[in-house]
N, C-alpha and C positions, 0 to 999 in steps of 0.2 A: 135547476143547479140535481144534479144528479151525485148521489152518494155511493161511493163504494162500499160495501160489506165486508169485515173482516172476514175471513177466513181464515179455520183453525189448522193453525199448521204440523203436517205432519213429523214428529220433533224426531222421532225415530231414524226417518230416512234423512232429515238434514241433517244428523250425527252419526251417520252410519259412517262417513268416508273417514271419519275422527279414528272408531273401532275399524277400521280395513273391511268393511262389510257392503257388502252386494244388499241393497232391500229391493226387491221386486212386490209387486199388489196389481193381478191382472196388467203387468206390463206388456205390450206390442212384443211378441221374438224381434224386430228388427229393431225394437231399443234396448232390446237384453241385449243380444248381440253389439251392439253399435257400442256399448258399458263395458263388455264384455273386455273388445276392442282394446280398450285403453288400459287393460291388466297383461292383455296375453298379446306373448309372440308372433303365436298364431290366427289369423282375422277368423271369424266366426263370421260364414258369410249365410244372409239366408238365401236358398237357391231358390225355390219355390216361392214364385210368390201368396199361392195363395195359403202358405204358411206367417206371410208378415205378418200379419194382427193377431197370431195366438195369444195367449194371455198369460204371461210366466208369474208362478208369487212363490217367494219363497228368499229365505236368507244363505246368502253362497260366500266366502271369503273370497277379498280381491286380493289377499295374497294367495290363492291359490283356483284360481280361476278354471282350472278343470274340474271342479265341483259344480257349477256350471252343466257343465259335458255329462257329467254324471246321469243328472238329472235328468238331459237332454235323450242321454240314452235309453232310460226306463221307460221312454214314453210309445207306445204302440203302434202311435201313427209318424212317428218319425224317422228316422235311417241321418245318423253324420257320418260323411264321406271324407277320411282326412286323409291330409298330404302331409311334408315338410311344410309348406308357407302356411297352409289354411284347411280347414272344417268346413267344409259346406253341408249345409241342413236340407235335405228334401224329403217327398213324404214317401213313408215305407212300402214298395209295392207289397201285393198282399202274394202269396205261394197259392 
């Protein structure tokens, strides 16, 4: 009979929704986009497959999901291409 070891719960992440926070800890960008899309009218799309697993960390407001976009815009290797319906994340082309 195998025993299941209890896992420490990340209480801050578990209760973050009550505080209207998005908490990421090296969360893959594709999962960040999925969470972002729950709160935004424009969809965040990870257009370049090589970016899907990039880890994102930080605490962002779910009532102001654009705070996530501000973080992504500040990344030197990412570019956001925005339309009325979606925000596509692509690899920034070097000049």
